[in-house]
DSSP file (Angstrom, degrees, kcal/mol; ACC not computed):
  #  RESIDUE AA STRUCTURE BP1 BP2  ACC     N-H-->O    O-->H-N    N-H-->O    O-->H-N    TCO  KAPPA ALPHA  PHI   PSI    X-CA   Y-CA   Z-CA
    1    1 A M              0   0    0      0, 0.0    31,-2.6     0, 0.0     2,-0.5   0.000 360.0 360.0 360.0 143.3   56.7   13.0  -19.1
    2    2 A K  E     -a   32   0A   0     29,-0.2    68,-2.0    65,-0.1    67,-1.8  -0.880 360.0-165.4-109.2 129.9   55.9   14.7  -15.8
    3    3 A I  E     -ab  33  70A   0     29,-3.5    31,-2.4    -2,-0.5     2,-0.3  -0.930  12.4-178.2-111.2 134.8   56.5   18.4  -15.2
    4    4 A G  E     -ab  34  71A   0     66,-2.6    68,-2.7    -2,-0.4     2,-0.3  -0.928  10.8-178.9-131.6 156.4   56.4   19.8  -11.6
    5    5 A S  E     -a   35   0A   0     29,-1.6    31,-1.1    -2,-0.3     2,-0.3  -0.965   4.5-168.5-153.5 139.0   56.8   23.1   -9.9
    6    6 A V        -     0   0    0     -2,-0.3    11,-0.2    66,-0.2    -2,-0.0  -0.853  40.2 -84.4-122.1 161.4   56.7   24.2   -6.3
    7    7 A L        -     0   0    0     -2,-0.3     2,-0.1     1,-0.1     9,-0.1  -0.342  42.2-140.1 -65.0 142.7   56.5   27.6   -4.8
    8    8 A E        -     0   0    0      7,-0.3     2,-0.5     5,-0.2    -1,-0.1  -0.353  48.9 -57.1 -91.6-179.3   59.7   29.5   -4.4
    9    9 A N    >>  -     0   0    0      1,-0.2     4,-3.2    -2,-0.1     3,-1.5  -0.473  49.8-154.6 -62.2 110.6   60.7   31.7   -1.5
   10   10 A Q  T 34 S+     0   0    0     -2,-0.5    -1,-0.2     1,-0.3    -2,-0.0   0.659  90.1  63.3 -67.5 -18.0   57.9   34.2   -1.5
   11   11 A D  T 34 S+     0   0    0      1,-0.1    -1,-0.3     2,-0.1     3,-0.1   0.775 119.2  25.1 -73.5 -26.4   60.1   36.8    0.2
   12   12 A I  T <4 S+     0   0    0     -3,-1.5     2,-0.5     1,-0.3    -2,-0.2   0.799 128.8  33.6-105.5 -42.2   62.4   36.8   -2.8
   13   13 A E     <  +     0   0    0     -4,-3.2    -1,-0.3     1,-0.1    -5,-0.2  -0.941  47.0 170.1-129.6 112.0   60.3   35.6   -5.8
   14   14 A K        +     0   0    0     -2,-0.5    -1,-0.1    -3,-0.1    -4,-0.1   0.668  58.0  90.5 -90.3 -20.1   56.5   36.5   -6.2
   15   15 A R        -     0   0    0      1,-0.0     2,-0.3     2,-0.0    -7,-0.3  -0.259  67.5-138.9 -73.6 164.2   56.2   35.2   -9.8
   16   16 A I        -     0   0    0      1,-0.1     3,-0.1    -9,-0.1    57,-0.1  -0.917   7.8-140.4-123.3 153.3   55.3   31.6  -10.7
   17   17 A A  S    S+     0   0    0     -2,-0.3     2,-0.5    55,-0.2    56,-0.1   0.761  88.3  45.4 -83.4 -26.8   56.8   29.4  -13.4
   18   18 A I        -     0   0    0     54,-0.1    -1,-0.2     4,-0.0   -13,-0.0  -0.965  64.7-177.6-127.4 118.9   53.5   27.8  -14.6
   19   19 A T     >  -     0   0    0     -2,-0.5     4,-2.0    -3,-0.1     3,-0.2  -0.621  44.8-101.4-101.5 164.9   50.3   29.7  -15.2
   20   20 A P  H  > S+     0   0    0      0, 0.0     4,-1.3     0, 0.0    -1,-0.1   0.860 123.8  54.1 -56.0 -36.6   46.9   28.2  -16.3
   21   21 A D  H  > S+     0   0    0      1,-0.2     4,-1.1     2,-0.2     3,-0.1   0.889 107.7  49.5 -64.9 -38.2   47.6   29.3  -19.8
   22   22 A I  H  > S+     0   0    0     -3,-0.2     4,-2.5     1,-0.2     5,-0.2   0.855 103.9  60.1 -68.9 -34.6   51.0   27.5  -19.9
   23   23 A T  H  X S+     0   0    0     -4,-2.0     4,-2.9     1,-0.2     5,-0.3   0.885 100.0  56.3 -62.9 -35.2   49.4   24.4  -18.5
   24   24 A K  H  X S+     0   0    0     -4,-1.3     4,-1.8     2,-0.2    -1,-0.2   0.907 109.1  46.4 -57.7 -43.1   47.1   24.2  -21.6
   25   25 A K  H  X S+     0   0    0     -4,-1.1     4,-0.9     2,-0.2    -2,-0.2   0.939 114.6  46.3 -66.8 -47.1   50.2   24.3  -23.8
   26   26 A Y  H ><>S+     0   0    0     -4,-2.5     5,-2.1     1,-0.2     3,-0.8   0.930 113.9  47.2 -63.9 -45.7   52.0   21.6  -21.8
   27   27 A T  H ><5S+     0   0    0     -4,-2.9     3,-1.6     1,-0.3    -1,-0.2   0.857 106.2  58.3 -67.5 -32.5   49.0   19.3  -21.5
   28   28 A S  H 3<5S+     0   0    0     -4,-1.8    -1,-0.3    -5,-0.3    -2,-0.2   0.747 104.7  52.7 -67.5 -20.6   48.3   19.6  -25.3
   29   29 A L  T <<5S-     0   0    0     -4,-0.9    -1,-0.3    -3,-0.8    -2,-0.2   0.398 127.5-101.7 -91.3   0.8   51.8   18.3  -25.9
   30   30 A G  T < 5S+     0   0    0     -3,-1.6    -3,-0.2     1,-0.3     2,-0.2   0.532  73.5 142.4  94.6   7.2   51.1   15.3  -23.6
   31   31 A F      < -     0   0    0     -5,-2.1     2,-0.4    -6,-0.2    -1,-0.3  -0.537  44.7-137.8 -80.2 147.1   52.9   16.4  -20.5
   32   32 A E  E     -a    2   0A   0    -31,-2.6   -29,-3.5    -2,-0.2     2,-0.4  -0.868  21.8-155.0 -98.4 139.5   51.5   15.6  -17.0
   33   33 A I  E     -a    3   0A   0     21,-0.4    23,-2.8    -2,-0.4     2,-0.4  -0.960  13.3-174.2-123.7 134.5   51.8   18.6  -14.6
   34   34 A S  E     +ac   4  56A   0    -31,-2.4   -29,-1.6    -2,-0.4     2,-0.3  -0.992   9.1 178.3-125.3 132.9   51.9   18.6  -10.8
   35   35 A L  E     -ac   5  57A   0     21,-2.6    23,-2.7    -2,-0.4   -29,-0.2  -0.918  32.3-101.7-130.3 156.6   51.9   21.7   -8.7
   36   36 A S  E >   - c   0  58A   0    -31,-1.1     3,-1.4    -2,-0.3    23,-0.2  -0.424  52.6 -85.1 -74.3 152.0   51.9   22.4   -5.0
   37   37 A E  T 3  S+     0   0    0     21,-1.9    -1,-0.1     1,-0.3    24,-0.0  -0.279 115.0  12.4 -57.7 139.7   48.7   23.3   -3.3
   38   38 A N  T >  S+     0   0    0     -3,-0.1     3,-0.9     1,-0.1     4,-0.4   0.766  81.3 156.9  61.4  28.8   47.9   27.1   -3.5
   39   39 A Y  T <  S+     0   0    0     -3,-1.4     3,-0.2     1,-0.3    -2,-0.1   0.864  76.4  18.6 -53.0 -45.5   50.6   27.5   -6.1
   40   40 A G  T > >S+     0   0    0      5,-0.3     5,-2.5     1,-0.1     3,-1.8   0.218  89.6 111.5-113.6  14.5   49.1   30.7   -7.6
   41   41 A S  G X 5S+     0   0    0     -3,-0.9     3,-1.7     1,-0.3    -1,-0.1   0.837  72.5  60.9 -62.0 -34.0   46.8   31.9   -4.8
   42   42 A H  G 3 5S+     0   0    0     -4,-0.4    -1,-0.3     1,-0.3    -2,-0.1   0.648 108.8  45.4 -66.9 -12.9   49.0   34.9   -4.0
   43   43 A L  G < 5S-     0   0    0     -3,-1.8    -1,-0.3     2,-0.2    -2,-0.2   0.245 126.5 -99.3-110.3   9.0   48.4   36.1   -7.6
   44   44 A G  T < 5S+     0   0    0     -3,-1.7     2,-0.5     1,-0.3    -3,-0.2   0.622  80.9 134.0  84.0  14.4   44.6   35.3   -7.5
   45   45 A I      < -     0   0    0     -5,-2.5    -5,-0.3    -7,-0.1    -1,-0.3  -0.871  44.8-145.9 -99.3 123.3   44.9   32.0   -9.3
   46   46 A T     >  -     0   0    0     -2,-0.5     4,-1.1     1,-0.1     3,-0.3  -0.470  21.2-120.8 -87.6 158.3   42.9   29.2   -7.7
   47   47 A D  H  > S+     0   0    0      1,-0.2     4,-2.7     2,-0.2     3,-0.2   0.857 114.1  61.7 -59.5 -36.2   43.8   25.5   -7.5
   48   48 A Q  H  > S+     0   0    0      1,-0.2     4,-2.7     2,-0.2    -1,-0.2   0.858  96.8  57.0 -63.6 -35.2   40.5   24.8   -9.4
   49   49 A Q  H  > S+     0   0    0     -3,-0.3     4,-0.6     2,-0.2    -1,-0.2   0.902 110.9  44.3 -60.8 -39.6   41.7   26.9  -12.4
   50   50 A Y  H ><>S+     0   0    0     -4,-1.1     5,-2.0    -3,-0.2     3,-1.0   0.918 111.4  52.4 -69.1 -43.7   44.7   24.6  -12.6
   51   51 A R  H ><5S+     0   0    0     -4,-2.7     3,-2.2     1,-0.3    -2,-0.2   0.895 103.3  58.6 -59.0 -39.6   42.6   21.4  -12.1
   52   52 A D  H 3<5S+     0   0    0     -4,-2.7    -1,-0.3     1,-0.3    -2,-0.2   0.768 104.4  52.6 -60.5 -24.7   40.3   22.6  -14.9
   53   53 A G  T <<5S-     0   0    0     -3,-1.0    -1,-0.3    -4,-0.6    -2,-0.2   0.316 128.3 -98.0 -92.3   6.8   43.4   22.5  -17.1
   54   54 A G  T < 5S+     0   0    0     -3,-2.2   -21,-0.4     1,-0.3     2,-0.3   0.625  73.6 147.7  90.1  14.5   44.3   18.9  -16.1
   55   55 A V      < -     0   0    0     -5,-2.0     2,-0.5    -8,-0.1    -1,-0.3  -0.603  45.3-132.2 -85.1 142.0   46.9   19.7  -13.4
   56   56 A K  E     -c   34   0A   0    -23,-2.8   -21,-2.6    -2,-0.3     2,-0.6  -0.836  18.2-153.6 -89.6 128.4   47.3   17.5  -10.3
   57   57 A I  E     -c   35   0A   0     -2,-0.5     2,-0.3   -23,-0.2   -21,-0.2  -0.921  17.1-175.0-103.9 121.4   47.5   19.6   -7.2
   58   58 A L  E     -c   36   0A   0    -23,-2.7   -21,-1.9    -2,-0.6     6,-0.0  -0.899  28.8-152.2-120.9 147.9   49.4   18.0   -4.4
   59   59 A K  S    S+     0   0    0     -2,-0.3     2,-0.8   -23,-0.2    -1,-0.1   0.786  82.7  75.5 -82.1 -29.4   50.0   18.9   -0.7
   60   60 A D     >  -     0   0    0      1,-0.2     4,-1.5     2,-0.1     3,-0.3  -0.747  58.0-171.9 -93.7 106.3   53.4   17.2   -0.5
   61   61 A E  H  > S+     0   0    0     -2,-0.8     4,-2.5     1,-0.2     5,-0.2   0.841  86.8  59.5 -65.5 -32.7   56.1   19.2   -2.3
   62   62 A K  H  > S+     0   0    0      1,-0.2     4,-2.6     2,-0.2    -1,-0.2   0.885 102.4  53.1 -62.1 -37.6   58.6   16.3   -1.8
   63   63 A E  H  > S+     0   0    0     -3,-0.3     4,-2.1     2,-0.2    -1,-0.2   0.908 109.0  49.5 -63.0 -41.7   56.3   14.1   -3.8
   64   64 A I  H  X S+     0   0    0     -4,-1.5     4,-1.2     1,-0.2    -2,-0.2   0.944 113.1  46.1 -60.4 -49.5   56.2   16.6   -6.6
   65   65 A L  H  < S+     0   0    0     -4,-2.5    -2,-0.2     1,-0.2    -1,-0.2   0.881 116.1  45.0 -63.2 -39.7   60.0   16.9   -6.7
   66   66 A N  H  < S+     0   0    0     -4,-2.6    -1,-0.2     1,-0.2    -2,-0.2   0.790 116.7  43.1 -77.4 -27.7   60.5   13.1   -6.6
   67   67 A S  H  < S+     0   0    0     -4,-2.1     2,-0.3    -5,-0.2    -1,-0.2   0.554  94.2  94.6 -97.0  -7.2   57.9   12.1   -9.1
   68   68 A S     <  -     0   0    0     -4,-1.2   -65,-0.2    -5,-0.2     3,-0.1  -0.633  55.4-159.2 -90.7 142.7   58.6   14.8  -11.8
   69   69 A D  S    S+     0   0    0    -67,-1.8     2,-0.4    -2,-0.3   -66,-0.2   0.798  87.9  28.8 -80.1 -31.8   60.9   14.3  -14.7
   70   70 A V  E     -b    3   0A   0    -68,-2.0   -66,-2.6     2,-0.0     2,-0.5  -0.998  69.5-155.4-132.7 132.3   61.4   18.1  -15.1
   71   71 A I  E     -b    4   0A   0     -2,-0.4     2,-0.6   -68,-0.2   -66,-0.2  -0.940  12.1-155.9-106.7 124.7   61.2   20.8  -12.4
   72   72 A V        +     0   0    0    -68,-2.7     2,-0.3    -2,-0.5   -66,-0.2  -0.909  26.6 151.5-106.5 121.2   60.2   24.2  -13.7
   73   73 A Q        -     0   0    0     -2,-0.6   -57,-0.1   -68,-0.1   -66,-0.1  -0.903  43.7-135.8-139.5 165.6   61.3   27.2  -11.6
   74   74 A L              0   0    0     -2,-0.3    -1,-0.1   -59,-0.1   -58,-0.1   0.862 360.0 360.0 -90.5 -44.0   62.2   30.8  -12.1
   75   75 A S              0   0    0    -62,-0.0    -1,-0.0     0, 0.0   -62,-0.0   0.386 360.0 360.0-113.9 360.0   65.3   31.1   -9.9
């Protein structure tokens, strides 16, 4: 199963739904995770930290939304 998340409106919501720690839990359960490029950069989290946890980083948010079975968001 594929889980995806894209950045929300940064003027309204600064938090993110998926952190590097959460990716470890999801991937250990067999989920594939796709996130948008620079997903956590505003919080000091690099794309490489996500990649190290097995996450696919994509530039195209539409691709993430269309290919994911579950979309995880806060609002």
